[in-house]
C-alpha positions as CSV (number, residue, x, y, z in Angstrom):
1,T,0.0,-0.1,-0.1
2,I,2.8,2.4,0.7
3,T,4.4,1.8,-2.5
4,A,1.1,2.2,-4.4
5,L,0.3,5.4,-2.4
6,L,3.9,6.9,-3.3
7,R,3.6,6.0,-7.0
8,R,0.1,7.4,-7.2
9,A,1.0,10.7,-5.5
10,E,4.2,10.9,-7.7
11,A,2.2,10.4,-11.0
12,I,-0.3,13.1,-10.0
13,R,2.6,15.4,-9.0
14,R,4.5,14.8,-12.3
15,R,1.3,15.3,-14.4
16,E,0.4,18.6,-12.6
17,V,4.0,20.1,-13.0
18,E,4.0,19.2,-16.6
19,R,0.8,20.7,-17.2
20,T,1.8,23.9,-15.4
21,L,5.2,24.2,-17.1
22,A,3.6,23.6,-20.5
23,K,1.5,26.8,-20.0
24,S,4.6,28.7,-19.1
25,P,7.3,28.0,-21.8
26,A,9.3,31.0,-20.9
27,I,10.2,29.7,-17.4
28,D,14.0,28.9,-17.3
29,A,15.6,25.4,-16.3
30,A,16.6,26.5,-12.8
31,T,13.0,27.7,-12.0
32,R,11.6,24.5,-13.4
33,E,14.0,22.6,-11.2
34,R,12.9,24.6,-8.1
35,I,9.3,23.9,-9.0
36,D,10.0,20.0,-9.2
37,V,11.8,20.0,-6.0
38,L,9.2,22.2,-4.2
39,T,6.3,19.9,-5.5
40,A,8.2,16.8,-4.5
41,S,8.8,18.1,-1.0
42,L,5.1,18.9,-0.7
43,V,4.1,15.4,-1.7
44,R,6.5,13.7,0.8
45,K,5.2,16.1,3.7
46,L,1.6,15.5,2.9
47,L,2.1,11.7,2.8
48,H,4.3,11.5,5.9
49,N,1.6,10.9,8.4
50,P,-0.4,8.4,6.3
51,I,2.7,6.4,5.8
52,A,3.8,6.6,9.3
53,H,0.2,5.5,10.4
54,L,0.4,2.5,7.9
55,R,3.7,1.4,9.3
56,E,2.4,1.7,12.9
57,S,-0.7,-0.3,12.2
58,A,0.9,-2.9,10.0
59,D,-1.0,-5.6,12.0
60,D,-4.3,-4.2,11.0
61,P,-5.2,-4.7,7.5
62,G,-8.3,-2.4,8.0
63,V,-6.0,0.7,8.1
64,A,-4.4,-0.4,4.7
65,L,-7.8,-1.0,3.2
66,T,-9.2,2.4,4.3
67,L,-6.1,4.2,2.9
68,R,-6.4,2.2,-0.3
69,R,-10.0,3.3,-0.7
70,A,-9.4,7.0,0.5
71,F,-6.5,7.4,-2.2
72,D,-8.2,5.2,-4.8
73,L,-5.2,3.1,-5.0
74,D,-6.9,0.0,-6.3
75,E,-8.0,2.0,-9.4
76,A,-4.4,2.9,-10.0
77,Q,-3.3,-0.6,-9.9
78,P,-6.4,-2.7,-11.3
79,A,-4.6,-5.8,-12.5
80,E,-3.0,-6.9,-9.4
81,D,-2.3,-5.9,-5.8
82,L,1.0,-5.3,-4.2
83,T,1.8,-8.9,-3.8
84,G,1.7,-9.4,-7.4
85,K,-1.5,-11.6,-7.3
86,P,-4.6,-10.8,-9.3
87,S,-6.8,-8.3,-7.7
88,R,-10.0,-9.7,-6.1
89,R,-11.6,-6.2,-6.2
90,V,-15.4,-6.6,-7.3
91,V,-17.0,-3.7,-9.0
92,S,-20.8,-3.8,-8.5
93,G,-22.9,-2.0,-11.1
């Protein structure tokens, strides 16, 4: 779950940085790098507590399930869970 959370957050961060920078082509390389470092730092700080909580609650699968749902992690990795086994996610319609 931690790996999935980090991957999801990083994918969103990169997509948003790329969108923003595409709208501002005049931004120099140094500023682009500062924006990249800033956004990476924000993601790390925002995820620090949820990740720490996951680690502290490793023996409670409900915590991981709640975070997976809250961050929509199963949607980000629909084919398999983090163990590499096929997902058992059931979608009701």
